[in-house]
PAMI-555302 format. One record per atom (N, C-alpha, C): x, y, z; residue in one letter. Coordinates in steps of 0.1 Angstrom, whole numbers, plus 5000, padded with zeros to 4 digits. Layout:
PAMI-555302
XYZA...
//
This chain:
PAMI-555302
231372995996M230873025983M230072915979M228972885973P228572775969P229272735954P229172605951H229772615937H228772575926H228872615913A227972625901A227772495898A226172475896S225972325893S226372295877S226872135875S227172105863S226472005857S225972015843S225071925835S225771795834S227471785838S228271655832S227671595843S227771405835S227571315838S228771215848S229871325844D231171275852D231071205864D231471095870S231571035887S232771115889S232471145900D233271245912D232971195926D233771305936D232971265950D231771295952D231071345942D229871355945D228871275951D228971185951G228371015957G227670945945G227571015931I226770945926I227170815923I226570685920A227370615913A227370595900A228370515898K228570535879K227970395874K227370465862S226270365859S227270225848S226370125848K226469965848K225369955835K226769865826P226469875814P224669775813P224569655822F223269625821F222369625832F222669735833D221469795848D220069775840D219169655848H218069665844H217069775845H217269835850Q216569945855Q216570095844Q217770025834R217570175820R216770115808R216270195797P215470155791P216470115778P215770005771M216069935762M217369985753M216470115744R216870215734R218470255739R218870285753E219670315760E220570235758E220370105762L221069945763L222069975747L220769955736L221669945725L222270065719L222670185727G223270275724G222670415719G221470395721G220670565720G220370615708G221170525697G221570655683G220470605672G220970585658K220170555645K219670415645K221170355651V221470155652V220370185661V219870215673A218570165682A217470175673A217370255671D215470355660D215270225653D216470195645V216370065631V216269935636V216969935648L216769785654L215669765665L214869845667L213569915678L212569895665L212469955656W211869975646W210870125650W211870195653K211870325659K211470395644K212670405636D212270435624D211570345611D210170295610K209570225607K210470215592K210170315582A210670355571A212070275565A212670355577L214270305573L214170145574L214070085590S213970005593S213269845580S212169895575A211569795563A213069805553A212969935548A214069915534A214969855536A215869835551I217169745551I216469615554I215469565562L214969455558L215069405546L214269475537I213769425522I215269445514I216169535515G217169535508G218069395512G218169385521I218969245530I218169095522I216869115524G216069005519G217068995500G216769135494A217069125479A218269075480A219269125484L220569045486L220768915489L219868875497W219768685498W219568655490W218168675480Y217668645473Y218568615458Y219668705454L219668735443L221068645445L221968655457F222768525458F222668415459F221768385470E221368275478E220468185466E219468255463V218468165454V218868195440V219068335433I219368295419I220768285415I221668315423G222568285422G223568395416G223468505419Y224068615414Y225168635415Y226368695409N227668725412N227468855416N228368905428F228269055431F228769135423F230069115415L230169235406L229669245393L228669145391T227469155379T226569255385T225869235393L225669315400L225569435395L226569485407L227669615406L227269685394L228269595381C227769675372C226369675365C225569595363L224269635359L223369755369L223669785380T223169885389T223770005382T225270005383I225470145375I225170195364I225070065352I224470075338I223070155341I222370095350F221070145351F221070295354F221770335366A221670405368A221970535359A223070525350M223470605341M222770645329M221270475328V220570525319V219270615322V218970605339I218170695343I218470865348I219470865347I220070975344I220171055333I220170965320F220671055306F219271045303F218070955307V216770995303V216271115312V216471125321W215871245329W216271335322W217771395322D218471515319D217571545303D217071455296K216871445284K215471515283K214471475290V212871485294V213271645300V213971665308A213771785318A214371895308A215271885294D215571955286D214372005275D213971875275I212871905262I211071985265I211071935281F209971965284F210272085297F211072145299K211772255307K211472235318K211572075327C211172025340C212172115348C211772135360E212672155370E213672065375E214772055373V216171975378V216372005392V216571875402M217071955412M218871955412M219072085422D220672075421D221072015435D221571915428Q222371825443Q222671865453Q223871995447S225072035456S224472125471S222772195463D222672255478D221072265479D220472155471G219372145473G218072275466G218672355461A218072455452A217472395440A216272425436V215972395425V215972515415V216372445401S216872575392S216372495379S215872585370V215472535355V216272485348V216572435339P217772365331P218072525320P219172545319S219872635310S220072605296S219372745293T218972735278T220572765266T221672775276Q222672795271Q222672685259Q223972695251P223972595240P225072495246P225272385247T226272285245T227572345245T228572245245S230172315242S230072325227S229472235220S229772175204S229072295200S227872355205E227472465201E228472625204E228972655209W229572745212W230372815202W229672855190T230672865177T230172985173T231273055166L231473165156L230173215150L229773105143G228673095129G227073115140G227073025153R225973095159R225773175166R226673245168H226873385180H226873505164H226873455153L226573545143L224873545143L224473455142A223073415137A222573445147A222773465160L221973535173L221573645171L223273765166R223573855163R221873885156R222373855141L221373885132L220073905135L219673775145V217773745150V217973925158V218873935163E218174015173E218074155168E218774205159I218774265153I217874305141I216374195135G215674215130G216074155115G217174115112A217874055098A217173935098A216073895098T215473785094T215273695083T215673725074D216373715060D217873745056D218273655052V219973695047V220273625033V220273755023F220573715010F222173635010F221973515001S223273514996S223573424985S224673424982V225473284969V226673264975V226173114974S227472984979S228473004970S229672974983G230672964973G231872864985G232672814981D233472734990D234372775001D234172925002F234672985015F233373035024F232273045022N230773065030N230372965031N230672815028V229672685028V229572665044V230472675050K230472655065K229872765076K229972875070L229472925074L227472965077L227272925064L226372925058L225272795062L225872665067D225172575072D225472665087D225972745095Q225472785107Q224472835108Q223972945098L223073055098L222072935096L221872865085I220772775081I220372725095I221072695103A220772575119A219672675123A220272825122E219172895137E217872855129E216972855136P215272865128P214972995129P215073055134R214473215131R215373265117R216173255114L216573285097L216773205087L216373305078R215573235062R217173275055R217773205047V218873215041V218473195029V218473285021I217573315008I218673284994I219073224988G219973204976G219673294965G220273374963C220273434952C220773434941C220573454927C221073404914C223073464911C222773634920N224373644917N224773774929N225873814929E226373874943E225674024942E225374034929L224674204926L223674224933L222674124927N221674114931N221074094945N222273984952A222073944971A222474094974A223174174971A223474294976A222074394978A221974394965Y220574484961Y219474454967Y219174314971A218374254981A218474294996A219174294999A219674345016A219674515015A219774525005D219274695008D217774705004D217274654997G215974664995G214974625016G215774515016F215174475029F215674555038F216774595038A217174755051A216074835049A215674895038R214774995036R213574965041R212874825046S211774805053S212074815066S213374705068Q213074645083Q214274725088Q215174815083G216374875091G217674825090G217874735085V219074655084V218674535072V219574515066G219974395058G221174325057G221374205051V222174135053V222874035041V223874075035C224173975023C225273855029C225773755025V227173665026V227073635011V228573665008V229273604996V230273555001V230973494989T232373454989T233473554985T234573484987F235773604991F236273644975F236473744977T237073854959T235773854949T235673684944V234773704933V233273764936V233073724951G231773744954G231973884959G232873934965G232374034973G232774164963G234174164953L234074254943L232474254934L232174164937S230974134927S229774234933S229674254949M228774294952M228974434957M229874494952I230874654962I229774734951I229074714940N228774794936N227374874942N226474734945A225574724955A225674794970A226374804974V227174804982V227474974987V228075004974A228075134976A226775244973A225875154968G224375234967G224075264984G224175114988A223575134999A224075295011A225675225007Y226375365019Y225475525009Y225675534998S225275654993S223675695003S223175585003E221375585011E221575585024E222375595027D222075545043D221675425048D221875335042L221475205049L222275125057L221975055065P222974995075P222874805065P224174775059V223874685053V225274575061V224874485062I225674395070I226674285062I227574335051C228274225043C229174135047C228874015042I229973915056I230273825042I231773805043V232573765031V233173615039V232973505033G233673405036G234973385030G236173415042G237673425035G238373315036G239873365035P240373245038P241173165047P241473045045N241572965059N242773005067N242073095081S243073135093S244673085092S245172965085N246572945085N247172975076N246473065064D246773075049D247173235053D246573295068Y247173435062Y249173465069Y249473515064G251573525061G252273425061G251473355053T252673195042T252673255031T252273345022H252573415013H252073295001H251273195007R250473134998R249673254988R249273164974I248173224966I247173144967I245873204966L244973114970L244073164954L242773084952H241773054941H241073214945H240673284936H239473364938H240273484943H241373484941T242173614946T242873684930T243873794930I244473834920I245573794918I246173684926G247273584926G248473684933G247573714943S248773774953S248873744963S249573684973P249673644990P248573744997P248373874991D248174005000D246273955000D245873905011F244673895010F243774005013F244374125015S243974255022S243074325013S243174284996Q242774344984Q241474374984Q240374304989E239274284989E238674384998E239274385012M238974485025M239074595017M240174655012R240774755010R239574824999R239174724986C237974784977C236774804987C236674775000F235374785004F235774915013F236874965022Q237175095027Q236575205025Q236075235008P235475375008P234275365012P233175205010V231975185006V231375145017V231975125031T231575105045T232475185056T231775175069C232075275079C232675155086C232975005085Y233774955095Y234174845086Y235574775088Q235674655082Q236674575091Q235774455092A236674365101A236874195093A238674195097V239074045092V239273935104V237673865104V237673775116V238773645113V240173665118N240973515112N241473425121N240873495138D241273425152D239973435160D239873335167L238373335173L238873415187L239673415191D240173485204D239073625204D239473675185H238773825190H237373815183H237173745178A235873705167A234773775173A234273735184H233473815190H233273955191H234173995195E234574135199E234474205186E235174155174Q235174215160Q233474195155Q232874115154I231574095151I230574185157I230474185170D229874255179D230074435173D231374465173T231574635169T231274685156T231574585145A230974565134A229674655134A228874525136I226974515134I226574645142I227474685156S226874795160S227074885155S228074925148T228475035145T227775065133T227474965123A226274995114A224775045114A224474995130L222975065133L223375185138L224475245145K224975345147K225075445140K225875405126E226275515117E225075495105E224375435105S223275405094S223975375081S225175315080K226175305070K226275095067K226575075055P227374895055P228574885062P229074775063V230074715073V230574605066V231574555064Y232374505061Y232574385070Y232774245068I233174175076I233474035070I234773995072S235473855062S235173765075S235073635074V234973535081V235673405075V237273375083S237873265078S237173125072S237173075062C236372985062C236172835074C237572835081N237772715087N237172745099N236772885103L236572935118L234872945121L233772905111P232572935117P231472805126P232172655128A231872625131A232672535142A233872595143I234672575161I233772625168I233972545179S233472625192S234372715200S234372785211H235272895214H234672935228H235372915242P234073005254P234073095251P234573195245A233873325242A232473335240A231873245231F230673215226F229673155236F230373115247S229573045256S228473065264S227873205262R227073255270R226173295262R224673345263K223973435253K223873545251K224673585240P225073725239P224173835245P225173935250V224374035255V223374165249V222074155248P221474255239P222274385235P222474425222F222774575219F222274625225F222874785233S222374895238S222975005233S223075075225P223975155219P223275285225P224075365226S223875485235S223075565228S222575615231P221575755224P222075865221P221975925206R222976045208R221976155211R222676245217L221576345221L222276485218L221376595216S221776735213S222476815225S222976895220N223476985231N222877075232N221977095249P221277195249P221177345245P222477345250A222677495245A222777545233A223277465224G223177465209G221477445206G220677355209L219777335205L218677475207L218877495217E218077605222E218177765212E219877755214A220177875208A219877895191A219677755187A219277715171A217977735168A217177705175V215577725176V215377875180V216077935188Q215678085191Q215578165177Q216978105172L217278185159L216278175147L215978025147A215078015135A213778065137A213378045150A212278115153A211778265146A212978315148E212778465150E213178515136E214078425127F213778435110F212578415102F212278285108L210578255103L209578305107L209778365115N208278445122N208178565115N209678615108K209278775101K209278705086K208878615081A208678585066A207378605066A206778615047K205378655049K204778525043K205878455032K205378335030K206478185028K206278185040P207578065044P207177915040P208277835035V207977685033V208677595039V208277495037L208777345048L209077225035L210277235032V210977125022V211776995027V211076855030G211676785035G212576685022G214076625028G215076575020G215376445027G216176385015P216076245017P217476215028P217276275040K218176215051K217076235061K215876265062L215076245070L214876105074L215275985070R215475865072R216375795079R217775905078V218775845090V218475915101V218176045097A218176115110A216476095120A215576015116K214375945119K213376015123K213476135115A212876255118A211676285111A210976185103C209876185098C208676275103C208076205114G206976275124G207476385131G208776425134A208876575137A208876665124A209176635113L208876725102L206976745100L206576595100E205176645101E204276725115E205176685127Q204276725136Q204776945137Q206076955130L206477095127L204877155116L205177065108A203977135092A202577125096A202177075113N200977085115N200977205126N201877225129A201677345136A201777505133A202977475122C203377595116C202177645104C201877555099G201177535082G201177625067G202677565071Y203677635061Y203177505048Y203277545038A203477475025A203777375021A204077245024L204777185026L205277105011L206377045009A206877004995A208276914999A208676814992T209376684989T210176734979T211876724982L212676694973L212176544963L212576544955P212776394942P212376284954P214076294959S214776194964S214176154977S213076204980A212676214997A211076154993A210576174988K209476094982K209175964988K208575964996G207575875005G208175885019G208975965020L209576005033L208676145039L208276175029V207376345033V205876265034V204876325039P203576265041P202876345033P202476295023E201676325008E200276325011E199676285022H198176315026H198576405038H198976505038H198976595049H198376685042H197376755047P196376865043P196976995034P198377045035H199477135035H199977115022H200676965020F201376905011F201276964997F201977004987I202077084980I202877004965I203576914967G204176814958G205776794959G206276764944T207776794948T208376884938T209376944946Y209977044943Y211676954935Y211777034926W212576964917W212677054903W212977184908G213677264898G212477304889G212677294878A212077284860A211277214860A211477064861V210576954866V209576934873V209577034885S208676994897S207076954890S206676914904T205176884901T204677054899T203177024891P202877174887P202577254901P203177374898F203277484908F204077514920F204677394919C205177384934C206477454934C207177444921E208377514920E208277684923E207177724920E206777874918E206577924933E205677834940I205677814952I206777824963I207877754961V208977714972V209677824966V210177874950E211377974947E210678114948E209578154948S209078254958S208878314969S209178154977A209178234990A210078314998A209878365007D210978495013D211778405019D211178235027A211978195038A211978045034A212677955037Y212677805037Y213477765043Y212577645047L213477545058L213777415049L214677365050F215077205041F215377115050F214477025053A215276925061A215576825058A216676785057G217476685048G218176655035G218576785030P218176775014P219876745011P219976624998V220976604990V220676724978V221576824976F221676904965F222676814956F222476764945N223276674934N223176724922N223976744912D223476794896D222176694890D222376574896Y220676544894Y219076614897Y219076614911S218376664919S217976804921S218976894914S218977034913S218977094895S218876944886V218376964878V219877054870V220877004869G222177054865G222377224869G221977174884Y222177314890Y221377434886Y220077394882T219077504878T218577584889T218977494900L217577594911L217977684912L216677774916R216477944919R215877944932R216977914942L217177924956L218578044958L217678124971K218778214974K219278184987K220678184988R221178155000R220578215015R220078375013E219778385022E218678395032E218078325022K216478265025K216478145036K217678065034A217677905033A218177875051A217577815059I217177715067I218277555062I219177525065I219677395062I219877295071I218877205073V218977115088V219176975085V220476965090Q221076805087Q220476725100Q221376595097P220976505108P221476545116P222476625122D223276685135D223576775133D222776885126R223276995123R222677105117R222777205123V221377335116V222277445112V222177495098V223077565093V221977725084V222777805090F221777945089F222277985075F222177975061A223078025050A223878075053A223378225055N223878365059N224278375071N224378285083G224878305096G225378185100G225378175116P225978065125P225377915114P226077825122A225677655122A225977615137A224977525138F225077495151F225177335149F226377305155G226677115157G225877055167G225676955168C225876835179C223776875183C223376935169V222176965170V220876875165V220676765173L219476665164L218176695153L218276655141M217576705135M216176655138M215776565147K214576555153K213876645162K215376655171D215076765182D214576905182D215176955167F215377055163F213777095159F213276995150L211977035144L210876995154L210976945159S210176925175S210177045183S211177085187A210977185193A210577355193A211577335175L211177465169L209177485164L208677365163A207277345164A206277415174A207077435182E206377495195E206777655192E207577725187K208077865188K207477915171K207277835163L206677915151L205377945154L205178055144N203378125142N202878075131N201678055134R201077995122R201078085110R201377975097N201578115084N201578025071N200078035071T199377955060T199378045043T200278105045T200278225030T200778145018T201378085015A202178015007A201077905005A200777805012Y199877715013Y198377755003Y197777875006E196677965002E196978014987E198378014985N199078064972N198677954965N199277834970Y199077724960Y198077654959Y196877684963H195377644962H194277714958H194977834952K194377954944K194477874928K196177834928K195877784914K195477654913K194977644896S194277544892S194977464890S194777314897V195377164895V194777094894V194777054878T193576924877T194576814872T193976654877D194776554871D194676554856D194276544848G194276574836G193076434831G193176434821D192076384812D193276214806D192476084803L193275984801L193375974786L194475964782H194575974769H193975824766H193075824757N192475684753N193375604736N193875514740C194475424731C194075344720C193875414708G193175254699G193675164701G193175054694S193574884696S194674904691S195074974678N196174954672N197475024677N197075114687K198575204690K199375164704K200575234702A201275184717A200675274731A200775194741S200475244751S201075354758S200175484759M200675584762M201575594778M202575654777V203275644792V202175754805V201675844803N201475864808N199575824813N199375754801V198275634806V198375544814V199475464809T200175364822T200275374835T200775524842F201075564854F200275614861F198575674852Q197475724855Q196675644862Q196975484854H196275344860H197275314870H198175324872I199075264881I198575344899I198175454894Q197875544903Q196375494909Q195875414903K194575404910K195075264918K196075204915M196375114922M197075094939M196975204940L197875254952L196675254964L197375214974S196575194986S197775194997S196975175013S198075175024S198575025021S198274955012D198674805011D199874774999D200174894993T201174894983T202374974988T203474934980V204874994982V205175014964V205575134961V206075174950V207475154945V208275074935I209575044941I209675114925I210275184920V211275334911V212175254906V212675214894E213875234889E214475314880E215975344881T216375444871T216075434865T215475574856G215075604842G213975684841G213075694829D211775774828D210775774842D211075674847S210475624856S210475684868S211175764872W212075854880W210775964882W210976054867F209776184866F208376094868F207676014858N206575944856N205575924872N206775854882C206175814893C206275934905C207276014900Q207076164915Q205476254911Q205076164901K203676224898K202476154906K203176074907L201875934919L201576034932L200476014937K199876064952K199775934960K200975934967L200875804981L199575844988L198775744989P197775755001P198775685013P198075805022E198275715038E199175635038E199975565046G200775375046G201075355035G201075415018S201475345012S203475385009S204075275005G205875275005G206075344992G207375434992Y207975464974Y208975444979Y209975354974E211475364976E211875354956E213175504960F214075484947F215375494948F216475494945Q217675524945Q218275624937Q218075794940M218275854932M220075904934M220675924943Q221975924948Q222975854937Q222075714940Y223475644938Y223075624919Y221875584917G221475594904G221975434893G221875334903S222275254897S221875134887S221475154875V220875094861V220674934873V219374884875G219374704876G219474714894G218974854897W218974814913W217874774918W216474764907S215174754914S215074634915S215374524905I214974434910I215874344919I216874354924G217274314936G216174414948G216174494946A215574574958A213774544960A213474494951T212074464946T211974304955T212974224957L213174134962L213174094976L213974144980G214574224997G213474274998G212574374991Y212074445001Y210074395001Y209974294992A209074224994A209274105003A210074065002Q210673975012Q210474015030Q210374155029A210674225047A209274255052A208474285037A207474375039A206274245031A206074115038N205174045029N203574075031N203074185044N201974235042N201874355035N202574385025K202674475012K202474424998K201974464989R202474384978R203374544972R203874514963V205074564960V204674634943V204974714938I205074734927I205974784919I206574744909A208074764907A207774834895A208274974890C208475004879C209374994869C209974894859I211574924856I210974934843I212674964837G212875014822G213274874813G213074874799D213874714795D215374744795D215974814795G217374854795G217874804812G217474874820S217674784837S216774664836S216174604831F215674454835F216674384828F217274414819Q217974314805Q220174314818Q219574404829V221074394833V220974314847V219574314858A219474234868A218574144867A217874084853L216773964856L216673874861L218173814868Q217673664869Q217173644884Q217173754889D216773654906D215073784906D214373764892V212873734890V212673594896V213873484896S213473374897S213873344907S214473404919T214673424934T212973444939T212073534931M210873604934M210273484933M209773434926M209173294924M209773224933M210673174936G211273054945G210973094959G210673244964C210473284977C208773324975C208273234968G206473234966G205973424965G206873564962Q206373704964Q205273664951Q204773804954R203373814947R203374024940R204774024939S205174174934S204374184921S203874314916I203174344904I204974424900I205374334885I206474444875I205674464869I206074654859F205574684853F206574694845F207374634831L208274644824L207974774815L208574844815I208374994805I209174964794I209074914781N209374834770N209274984758N210475034757N210675124744N212175084739N212374974739G214074984736G215275034734G214975094748A216575224745A216275234763A217475254767Y217875374778Y217275474778Y216575484779T215375654779T216175754787T216775734800I217175834806I218375904803I218975804797A220375824790A220575914778A219275834766S218975904756S218176054757S217776084768G217476224776G218676304778G219676244781I220876354784I221676364773I221676234763Q222876244747Q222076154743Q221776164731E221576074720E222476054712E222575924711G223675814702G223175654696G223475614693P223575424689P223575344701P224375444710Y224675304727Y223475304735Y222675394730N221475404741N220175314735N220875184724V219875164718V219875014721V219174944728I218874794728I218574704723I218974584721K217974454716K217174464721K215574454713N214274364721N214274254723N213874224735W214074064741W212474034741W211773894738N210473844743N210773814756N210073894764Y210273924775Y209473894782Y207973854780T207573774790T207273624783T208273604772G208673444771G209673424778G210373474783L211773494791L211673444804L210273534809V210373494823V209173394826V208473344815D207473234819D208873094815D209473114808A210772984804A211272984823A211673104827I211973094840I211373034852I210273084849D209072994858D208772834856D208772784839D209372704836D208072584842D206472664842G205772554839G205272544853G205872634865E205472604877E203972664881E203972774874G202872854873G202472954883G204073044892K204573104903K204473254897K203973274884C204073364876C203373384867C202473484863W201573524852W202173644844W202373644831T202973734824T201773774810T201973914810T201173954802T201874024792T201474074778K201974234771K200474294768K200974404772V199574514769V200174584757V199274694751R199774754739R198974904739R197574844743C197174994744C196275024759C195875094762E195275094775E193775024778E193474954768E192074824768E192874734779E193974704769E194574554776E195574604787E195474714789L196474734804L195574744817L194274794813I193174824820I192674674825I192674524813E192574424816E193574334823E194574394822A195974304825A195874344841A195774484845I195474504860I194474454868I193374434863A192374414863A192474224870A193474174863M193874034865M194874054875M195774114872A196774094884A196174144898A195274224903T194874234912T193474164919T193174094907G191873994909G192273834911G192173774898E192373624900E194073614903E194773714900K196473644898K196773694915K196673744922K196173854932K197473804942K197573684943D198573574951D199373524945D200073584932C201073524923C201973664917C203573634917L204073704907L203273744894L203273884889C202973934882C203773994870C203573954860F204474054851F203774134842F203574234838I203074324824I204374414819I204974344807E205074434798E204274514791E204674664793V203774774787V204774844776V204074814764R204874804748R204674994744R205375084745I205275244744I206575234728I206175364720Q206975384713Q208575464718Q209375424709K210975474713K210675614719K209875724710N210075844713N208975904726N207975804731D207375844740D208575894758D208976014759K209276024771K208376124777K208576114790S207676244800S208476374797S207376474796K207776604791K209176654806K208576594812E209876594824E211276614824E211376494814L212676404811L213776514796L212176524792L212576604780L213376734784L212876804794V213376934802V214976934812V214376794819W215776744828W216876724820W216876634807G217776594803G218876674799G218476824789P219676894782P220376944796P219376974806R219777064816R220876964826R220776874827V221876754830V223276794823V222576774811S224176744799S224876894799S224076994800A224777124798A225777124813A225277094823A225877094835A227377004836A227176894827N228276784824N229276854816N228376914806N229877034798N230277154802N229477224808R229877344814R231377374816R231877514814P232877534817P233277624829P234677594833P234577674846P233777784845P233477814863A232578004858A232777974871A232578174876E232878204891E231578134901E231278164916P230578084920P229078204923P227978104915S226778194919S226278224935S225678324928E225278364947E223778294946E223478184935N222378074937N222878024954N221977934959L222377814968L222977704966L222277674950I222877554945I223177594930I
//
C-alpha cells in the first residue's frame, strides 16, 4: 500500500540531503532568515528600512554630535507625546472630529456625555426641565438654594428669572404653565416655600403642573436634632413638606444622592401625568456633587397613555346618543376641565357635527372656540351674556363637558338646571344625572365618538339667532367725567386679535371681560376656582415670558395691584411688552359687591408715579392716566403704535360706584348663599 506524501522538509531515509547553511545555491533572503529582518536588510520594505536608518542616524546625531543625554531625550519625548494627545482630544471634542479607538481600530464619534465632574444632581434636574419644555425658571434666591441655582444657570437652554418675592414667582410659574404646559419655581427652605404655597394651591385648583423646587437643609443635618434658621425652631424639617401635601400630588425630599435620580424623575413625571403641582426639596449641599447615577444622559420621559375602556366607551356613547337624539333643542356647554382633558378639539368636532348651540361656563372662557358659528356666549346663570341663560336653561337636554359648579360659577347656587336633563362629562368619567355612570372613559374619546352618532339639530341655535343681540353704543364721556367701565372694555375689545392674550384679575373685570368676544387664536386666562387677589401680576409675567409671540393685555383692579405689584419690575427686566390696564376706583369692588363695608375701601396711590419710579428712567415702561374716553383712545393708540415694543401701564380712573350690572346681580346672590340656613336638597342640578 503506497505511503501518503508529506510536505515536511524533515530528513529521513528518503535520500534527500540535509540543507547546508552557506549553500551558494540558496537565495540571499533565505540565508538571512527569510523574515522581516531580511526584508529590512535587503530593502524589500523600503519605508521601514528608511525609517530605521533615519531613526538610527537621528540617535547618532543627538548622542554623538549634539551630546544629548538619553534620559533627557526620553522625558522630552513623553512630554511631547502628552501634549499631542491633549491637543488632539480637545480639538476632537470642540469640532466633533472622529477619533480612532486604538483597542479595535473602529472609528467612533466623541461622546457627548459629561465629564465625571459634571455628573451632578443639579445638571440632571436642569436637563429634565429642558426636556419637558420648562425653559424659564422663576426663582427667589436664598442660602439654601444658591448651589442649585448655579447648576441651573450653567445650562444654556434654561433662563433663571429672579423675582421680587416667592408668591409672584409661583404665580409666574402658574402663568407659564398655562401657555407651555408646565412651569417651574425655585425658592429657599420654609420662608420661601411657605410664602409661595398660596400660589401653588391656586395652580392645584386649576390643574396646572407646576414643579415647586425648594433648597433644603444640608443632608448631614437630617436626624441630628439640630435647629436651623428659616424654620419654626423645631428640629423636625418635615413641616414644610407636610404643608405642601394637600396642594401637590407628589412630594420628594432629596437628601441623599443614591435615590435622587429616581425621586426627581418620579416627581416630574407625576406632575405631567396628573397635571398637578409637585414638591421637590433638594438638600443644599447636593446639587454640585457628582454621582454615577447621573453619568448618562437621562432617558426621555415616555408616560404611558391613558386609554378608555372600549366597552364602557361604547356603552356611554350609545346611551348618550339615544338620549340626545330624542331631544328637541339640546345644547353643549364647555367647562374648565377641557384643559386637563385635552379635549378642546374634540368638543369643537362634536359641535361641528351636531349643530347644537355651543356655550361656555365662565371658568372655561378661552377654551371654547368663540369663533364657532353656533357659539352663543357665556352661561353664568343670572349674569350670563345676553340670551344665553334662556337658551341653556330652556333646553330639554344639555351636555356639560368638564364643568365645575361652585358657589361663584353657579351665582350662589341659583342655576336653574334640571338633573334629569343633564349629561356630565369629566376628564375620565361620564355621568348621566338620573342614570348610570361610566368610569375609565376619556372625555376626548367620548366626545369624538359621540360626534359620529348624533343627528344634526340646530333648533337651540336658531332660537338664539332669532333674538336681537346688539353690541350697544359707546358711552361718550366728557372731558371732566370719569371713564365708564363699559367704555373701557369696549375699546379693549377692539384691541383683540390672534396675537393677543387677555389675563383677568379677580374682581369686576371678571364680569366685564366675559363680554369680550375672542377672535380665533386669541387667548384668555383667569383664576375663577381659587380667585386669589393679586394672581394676575405674576401670571402676566409668566405667560408673557412663555408666549413672547403674543401681547398680553392684563386687566387688574387697584386693590389687587397693591397686593403684588413688585414684579412689574421683573417684567421690565425681561423686556416684556404687555399692556396693563389698572382699573382704579379706590376699593375692592368685587368684595363690596358681596358685602359693603369700610374694610373694602383702600387708599389711593399714585400708580403711574410708582411704576415710573420702578422703571427709574430706563425707558422700559410707558405710563399714563386716563379719565375719559378721548384720553383712553389716545392711550391705546400710543400703546399699540409708538410704544408697541415696551411695557405699557394705563391707569383708568373711574367712579367708586361704577360697577358692572352683572356684579350688582351676582354679589347679593353669593352673599345670600354664604348666609343661607340649612335647607332640604333641591331638585335642581346645582
